[in-house]
N, C-alpha and C positions, 0 to 999 in steps of 0.2 A: 884592679878588681871591678868587674861589671855586676851591676845589680840586676836581678830579674825583674822584668816589667810588672808594674803592679796594676791589678785589675780592680775595677770599682765594684764588681759583683762576683761573689764566689759562686761555684758551680756545684750541682748535685747531679746524681744519676738517678733516672726513673726507669721503670720497667712495666711491661705488660706481657703476659704469656702470648706466644706465637700462634697458639691453636692447634700445633701439630699434635698427632696422636701416634702412639706406638703401633708397630706392624705396618706402618704406611697407611693407616687407615683414615688419616686426616692431614692434609698438607698445611704447613705453617704459612703464615702471612710474612713476607719479606720485610726487613726493617725499613726499606725505603718507601713501601706502600703504607705501612703502620704510621710512619712519620706524618703523613697527612692529618692524622688525628691531633697532632700538636701544632697545626697551622697557627701561625701568629706568635709562637714561641721560638725563640732562637735555639737551634739544635748545633752543638759544637761537634759531637761525634755520635755515631750509632753503631751497634753490632748486635749480632745474634749470638747468644751463649747459654750454656746451662745455668739454672738457677741456683745450683750448688746444694739442693735439697735431695733427700731420698724420696723416690717415687716407687710405688707399686709396679711390678713388671706383669702387665697384663695387656694384651692386645686391645686396642681402643681407649686405653688410658692416656692422659696427657704425657708428653715426653719430658716435660720440665724445661723446655727450650723457651727462652724469653727474648724479647727485643729490648735492649738497653739504650738509652739516650742520655747524653750529657747536656744539661740545660742550665740556665742561670737559677741560682737558688731562689731569687725573687719570683721565678715563675712556678715554683713547686706546687702552690696551692691550686693554681689554675690547671696544672697537669693532673693533680689529684681529682679534680672536678671531672676530668675527662677519662677517668678510670685507671690512670697510671698510679703506681706505688713508688715510694723512695727505695732505691736498690741499695742493700747493705751487703757488699760482697764478705 
């Protein structure tokens, strides 16, 4: 039997809306570009995905797409200071 490696720091996911708007009225910020806002925080993974919430269907309204980043739990407060929120899928 092999044991899974133990990590000293648990991880959390944080997100921020990508800024995209319905009907192509606003382009979203790619996850790689937005990641610069997390400078100094270790990022284990990143992706662009729907936020899982219902959104009004009107041209010019937010699409609900968000950039999600996996970071150390110890960096959550710092990420929140930079405008990110904890992602709860």
